[in-house]
C-alpha positions in Angstrom: 69.2 20.4 -2.0 66.8 18.1 -0.3 63.1 19.1 -0.3 61.4 19.1 3.1 58.6 16.6 3.3 55.3 17.6 5.0 54.6 15.6 8.1 51.3 13.7 7.7 49.3 12.1 10.5 48.6 8.4 10.0 45.1 7.7 8.5 44.1 5.5 11.5 45.1 8.3 13.9 42.9 10.8 12.0 39.9 8.5 12.2 40.4 8.1 16.0 40.8 11.8 16.4 37.5 12.4 14.5 35.7 9.8 16.7 37.0 11.5 19.9 35.8 14.9 18.6 32.3 13.5 17.7 32.0 11.7 21.1 32.9 14.9 23.0 30.5 16.9 20.9 27.6 14.5 21.6 28.4 14.4 25.4 28.0 18.1 25.4 25.1 18.4 23.0 22.9 15.7 24.5 22.4 17.2 28.0 22.3 20.7 26.5 19.5 19.7 24.0 17.5 17.9 26.7 17.9 20.9 29.0 16.6 23.2 26.2 13.6 20.9 25.8 13.0 21.0 29.6 12.9 24.8 29.8 10.6 25.1 26.8 8.2 22.4 28.1 8.3 23.7 31.7 7.8 27.3 30.6 5.4 27.0 27.8 3.2 24.0 28.6 0.3 24.0 31.0 2.2 21.8 33.5 2.5 24.4 36.2 -0.2 26.9 35.1 -3.3 25.4 33.5 -4.5 28.8 32.4 -1.1 30.2 31.4 -2.5 31.0 27.9 -5.8 30.5 26.2 -4.3 27.4 24.4 -3.2 25.7 27.6 -6.6 26.2 29.2 -8.3 25.1 26.0 -6.3 21.9 25.9 -7.2 21.2 29.6 -10.9 21.8 28.9 -10.8 19.5 25.8 -9.1 16.8 27.8 -11.8 17.0 30.6 -14.9 17.1 28.4 -13.6 14.2 26.2 -13.3 12.1 29.4 -17.0 12.7 30.0 -17.8 11.9 26.4 -16.0 8.6 26.7 -17.9 7.8 29.9 -21.2 8.5 28.2 -20.2 6.1 25.4 -19.7 3.2 27.7 -22.3 0.3 27.5 -23.7 1.0 31.0 -22.4 4.2 32.6 -23.0 4.5 36.3 -25.2 7.3 37.6 -23.1 10.2 38.6 -19.9 8.8 37.0 -16.9 11.1 36.7 -18.4 13.8 39.0 -14.8 14.9 40.0 -14.0 15.5 36.4 -17.3 17.4 35.9 -16.4 19.7 38.8 -12.9 20.3 37.4 -14.4 21.1 34.0 -16.9 23.6 35.5 -14.2 25.4 37.4 -12.0 25.5 34.2 -15.0 26.9 32.2 -15.6 29.6 34.7 -12.0 30.5 34.6 -12.1 30.5 30.8 -15.2 32.7 30.7 -13.6 35.2 33.1 -10.2 35.3 31.4 -10.9 34.8 27.7 -14.6 34.5 27.2 -16.6 31.5 26.1 -15.0 30.2 22.9 -15.8 27.3 20.5 -14.3 24.6 22.8 -15.9 25.9 25.9 -19.2 25.8 24.1 -18.7 22.1 23.2 -17.8 21.4 26.8 -21.1 23.0 27.9 -22.9 20.8 25.4 -21.3 17.7 26.9 -22.2 18.8 30.4 -25.8 19.3 29.4 -25.9 15.8 27.9 -24.3 14.5 31.1 -27.0 16.2 33.2 -29.8 14.8 30.9 -28.3 11.3 31.1 -28.3 11.4 34.9 -31.8 13.0 35.0 -33.2 9.9 33.1 -31.8 7.8 35.9 -33.4 10.0 38.6 -30.3 11.9 39.6 -30.4 15.7 39.4 -27.6 18.3 40.0 -29.2 21.6 41.0 -26.0 23.5 41.6 -24.5 22.2 38.4 -27.6 23.3 36.5 -27.4 26.8 37.9 -23.7 27.2 37.1 -24.3 25.8 33.5 -27.1 28.4 33.0 -24.9 31.2 34.0 -22.2 30.1 31.7 -24.7 29.5 28.9 -25.8 33.1 29.2 -22.2 34.2 28.3 -22.1 32.2 25.1 -21.6 34.5 22.0 -24.6 34.6 19.6 -22.5 32.9 16.8 -22.1 29.8 19.0 -25.5 29.4 20.5 -26.9 27.0 17.9 -23.8 24.7 18.0 -24.9 21.4 19.7 -21.9 19.2 19.0 -20.3 17.0 21.7 -21.4 14.0 23.7 -21.8 10.6 22.1 -23.6 9.0 19.2 -24.6 5.4 18.2 -23.4 3.9 14.9 -24.4 0.6 13.1 -21.5 -1.7 12.4 -22.3 -1.7 8.7 -22.1 2.1 8.6 -18.6 1.8 10.1 -17.1 -0.9 7.9 -19.0 -0.9 4.6 -17.5 2.4 3.3 -13.9 1.3 3.9 -14.2 -0.9 0.8 -14.4 2.1 -1.4 -11.5 4.5 -0.8 -8.9 5.5 1.7 -10.7 8.7 2.7 -13.6 6.5 4.0 -11.1 4.5 6.1 -10.1 7.7 7.8 -13.6 9.1 8.2 -15.2 6.0 9.6 -12.5 5.1 12.0 -13.4 5.8 15.7 -12.2 4.7 19.1 -14.4 1.8 20.3 -14.9 0.7 23.8 -17.4 -2.1 23.3 -16.5 -5.4 21.7 -18.0 -8.8 21.1 -16.5 -12.1 22.4 -15.6 -13.0 18.8 -11.9 -13.8 18.2 -9.6 -11.6 16.1 -7.8 -14.1 13.8 -4.0 -14.1 14.0 -4.0 -13.9 10.2 -5.7 -10.6 10.3 -3.2 -9.2 12.8 -0.3 -10.4 10.6 -1.9 -8.7 7.6 -2.4 -5.5 9.5 1.2 -5.5 10.8 2.5 -6.1 7.3 0.5 -3.1 6.0 1.8 -1.0 8.9 5.4 -2.0 8.0 4.9 0.2 4.9 5.1 3.2 7.3 7.9 5.7 6.8 10.8 5.6 9.3 14.0 7.7 9.5 16.4 6.3 6.9 14.1 3.2 6.6 15.4 1.8 9.9 12.1 0.1 10.6 12.4 0.2 14.4 8.8 -0.5 15.4 7.8 -3.7 17.1 4.3 -5.1 18.1 3.7 -7.3 21.2 0.4 -9.1 21.4 -0.4 -9.4 25.2 -1.9 -12.9 25.3 -0.7 -13.9 28.8 -3.6 -12.8 31.1 -1.3 -11.8 34.0 1.0 -9.8 31.8 -2.0 -8.1 30.2 -3.5 -7.2 33.6 -0.3 -5.8 34.9 0.3 -3.7 31.8 -3.3 -2.4 31.8 -3.0 -1.5 35.5 0.1 0.5 34.8 -1.7 2.3 31.9 -4.6 2.9 34.3 -7.1 4.2 31.8 -9.2 1.2 30.9 -10.8 0.1 34.1 -14.4 -0.2 32.9 -13.9 -2.4 29.8 -10.5 -4.0 30.1 -11.8 -7.5 29.7 -13.8 -6.9 26.5 -11.2 -6.5 23.7 -9.9 -9.8 22.3 -6.4 -8.4 21.7 -4.2 -5.9 23.4 -1.3 -4.7 21.3 1.8 -3.0 22.6 3.7 -0.9 20.1 7.3 -0.1 20.8 10.4 1.5 19.3 14.0 1.2 20.3 16.7 3.8 20.8 19.2 1.3 19.5 18.3 2.3 16.0 19.3 6.0 16.4 22.4 8.0 17.2 23.3 11.7 17.9 21.4 14.2 20.0 19.3 15.4 17.1 17.6 12.0 16.9 16.6 11.9 20.5 12.9 11.9 19.7 13.0 9.9 16.4 11.9 6.7 18.1 8.7 8.4 19.2 8.0 9.9 15.8 8.7 6.8 13.8 6.8 4.7 16.4 3.8 7.0 16.2 3.7 6.8 12.4 3.7 3.0 12.6 1.0 2.9 15.3 -1.3 5.2 13.3 -0.9 3.1 10.1 -1.5 -0.1 12.2 -4.8 1.4 13.5 -5.9 2.3 10.0 -4.9 -1.1 8.7 -6.9 -2.9 11.4 -9.9 -0.7 10.7 -9.7 -1.5 7.0 -9.8 -5.2 7.9 -13.0 -4.9 10.0 -11.3 -4.7 13.4 -12.4 -2.0 15.9 -9.6 -0.3 17.9 -8.9 2.2 20.6 -5.5 3.8 21.2 -4.4 3.9 24.9 -1.7 6.4 25.6 1.4 5.5 27.5 2.2 8.9 28.9 4.0 7.5 32.0 6.5 8.9 34.4 9.9 7.3 35.0 8.5 4.7 37.5 5.6 3.9 35.2 8.0 3.2 32.3 10.2 1.0 34.5 7.2 -1.0 35.7 5.8 -1.4 32.1 9.2 -2.6 30.8 9.4 -5.2 33.6 5.8 -6.3 33.2 6.0 -6.8 29.4 9.6 -8.1 29.4 11.0 -5.2 27.4 14.6 -4.2 27.3 15.9 -0.9 28.6 16.4 0.3 25.1 12.8 -0.1 24.2 10.5 2.9 24.0 6.8 2.2 24.7 4.7 4.1 22.2 1.1 3.0 22.9 -1.4 0.2 23.6 -4.0 -0.6 21.1 -7.2 -2.6 21.9 -8.4 -4.7 18.9 -11.7 -6.6 18.7 -14.8 -7.4 16.7 -17.7 -4.9 17.1 -21.3 -5.4 18.0 -24.2 -4.3 15.7 -24.7 -1.0 17.7 -21.7 1.1 18.8 -21.7 4.1 21.1 -18.8 6.4 20.3 -17.6 9.7 21.8 -18.2 12.5 19.2 -14.7 13.9 19.7 -15.3 17.1 17.7 -12.4 18.2 15.5 -10.9 21.6 15.0 -11.7 23.7 12.0 -9.2 23.2 9.2 -8.2 26.9 9.2 -7.1 26.5 12.8 -4.7 23.7 11.7 -3.5 24.7 8.2 -1.2 27.6 7.8 0.4 28.5 4.4 3.6 30.5 4.9 
């Protein structure tokens, strides 16, 4: 009696069937995953309601007062600069006091506003209504926060910034700040290459090493890109170098890796900033939080491909002897660290 042989699919057919299944799965997963992200971001961020929660309002307040800190750290701030931001911050603080009370970050914002008022007073410009509203808010500050004077800006000597970095890595982190004043001295290409080589030690998913650095030397390209970034109007001509850090989606696959280019690119950019600082180069990170049109314009201006993902711009230059920096007060470690 003859045995019945089990019918088997050809190996090549199995492979093709597996590919079809995977492609169909990704076509369904990709839009579904992005849709999930959309609803989480739209519903939980402060996009549509600034004061939706204490955290969303807090983030808005920090963003506003830091903008004033940065303005105060400029070499020659104009009298009354950023008055629209000041008004928005006051309104946000009054909303915070009414809804949640004056917390730690609201107190820092008040400190920054007082320093703004004092700066303008020295130039003969007084804000009577602003002073009255500040006094009312100050009266609502809890006793435990009354003596906290952090916020504003401070002046550092160049030697105090770079001398400690020769000792240990902790000093590199502690002494690194965002600088918005530079000398006309050139940043040697050799130093840039060394910094990039150090940054190439950054981790990336499966060691794919997707990050790229573009040095914007062409004046027209540099101007176009900075105009799109739109956050460096007062000191755009000072830094000797403007670096554009990018990633590429070509190095990733599957819906679950849809944000890997940003994560890996961010790791690379931070390492690059530390590397430049360790080599005596001052830096400032300029965000590229752009809408669709902004991204398209940036790619065209910088000659990027459609697969490239802009991560950030980094200014790089030599520092003067005296440097004004925004204080940029950090959160308490207990607010950041949770052991579960």
